[in-house]
Phi, psi and omega in degrees: 000142181240142187240132174237135177237123181264123181242103197276005189278132175224131178284345178217129183269113180285138189286350182256351190276126182260003179283156177293123182199162175195168177292155187299327188042230179255013186269344178278068188225187182297327179298321178297312181299316181293328177295318178297316181292325176295318177297321178299316178299318182293326183272350184307318179298338180277347186268128177249131176084184183273161176284121180271317175220153176224152185213124172261112181242177182197208015060191179228092183303330182286001171285341177299142177293165180300320182291319179291322177296320178297313180298320181295310182295314181293325177295316180294318180289342175278337181269313182256161178270106180263011189297334179249016182292120185261354179199128178227108188257147170229134174280145182213155172240152175305149176072009176253005177206155173240186183297323179299313181291322179298317178295322178297316179303318179294319180295329181284351177111354177294135187241349186214142178236133172256107188263118183279095179265310182072315178196156172252000187265126183306317183295319180289320177300322179293316179300319181281354182057041175282151184251032174224164178253172174305316182295321177300317182296315181294319178298319180297317178298313181296326177298318179296319177296319179297327179279007175075031170276108181278344179240108178229131177248144175248134175263128175235158176233147179223173185058046176270134181312127180091347181284128180266164175301323181294322178292320178295320176301317179297317178300315180297315181297318180294317179299312182296326180297335178279342179060053172291163179283338191208143175227126172258130181236107187255129172288125179303131171233155181265109186269154178301147175060038175236156177297323180298321179297317179298319180290329175291318182294335177272356179092000181288321180247132187259170166242131182225103183295328177294319177296317176308307185293314182300316183284328175299310183291326175299314178297314180302309184293315184294316182291320178294322177297337183254022170091011178255114180277144186271098187256353174201153190314317184256009189226138182227143183213149166285167176308134181067017181252005182293150176282108180291328179294312180294324177298326177298318176300310187297332183254020166080021178288154174290145176213148179253127178252129178241152178099158184298127179088355181288150178250142177239141168231112190210125177053044178067015172247148174229138176212164177243142176276147182320117180275056181206106189299315181297316179293324179297313180297316181296315180295319180296317180296330180272359180077019182274161177286125182265006182277146173224166174053047180285130178222152175261128183276127178275170176301322180292321175302313182295320181297311183296321179292317179298319180298310184295320184280315184289332177300331182284348185265167180293337179282340182072195187243138179292144179301335181297341179273354182263120183270333182236117185286340185307307181299328180298313181297318180296313182293326178293318178297328180280357179078023182261338182226151169226154177254130177219120175058038178079014178230152177259128180241143174288138171283175177302318179292324182290334184299328180284353184235030187303315184292311177295330177293317178300320179296322180292325180283337183293000000 
């Protein structure tokens, strides 16, 4: 079983982020933590087995105070069996933790940090409206290493309007110079209910497929040349640095999501938790069900999801998930797919077109 906890608090709302989030106001308090733990208790009968991986996402989980973080971690380990947990990740942003908090996170059992850098270049940071500098990012990384975090991932973004190949190269070089275990490199997309989408719709922010491809291949080649194997379209890792939690998602494992806006997939059911922190806390305190949008996943739902997610990985997708062979032959002739050992793998050229290829195979 895999556990995800959504902590929606951000001291600064980034204009491109489509996840449920808001400023802390007075909601980042003990009532929020107790609501998550109450939800965990309620869902415990649905959970089978021990927790294999856990992930605190957001938002910015490291905005929680040391006392609230302690209560949350100790509460969860008191409810679920973490004895075989092989990876426990927390997302963090620069300037939201110091050495004291980083050491506490390590003492509480957290083993991996996903550090949201996005860029080291001043111009790109300004476009993204990030509230940290290159120096802040490097200091945050070094703080995590000092606190004995042996597994640290850096998040980067590319194909941002105005971003040049030279700026992207600089971001990659700076990230690699720090020697993180893992690097996620995300192509900017315009998400629903974001300021960036509105600015794109007015023509202020563009989409450039050539820029997408050029920067994707630059990242792919540079990171692989520097010892990071490309194990999923947006993810690169050194040996033993892969995200075990994300791999569980990609290969269809059950997971329990706690916290406002979190998604659960469990026993062929999927639901979302109330995406409203105040309502979530109130409902939890009253003993009410915090689930919304409950659906039962059909075999076809599972097939299509497995196809789309596994195609993005280095293992590719099993031929058994493909119902019509025609598109496979066409895509193979175009040099986008190859077959190896009963599985379809994206070629180097195909990796930049993963989503439309998955749609064609569906």
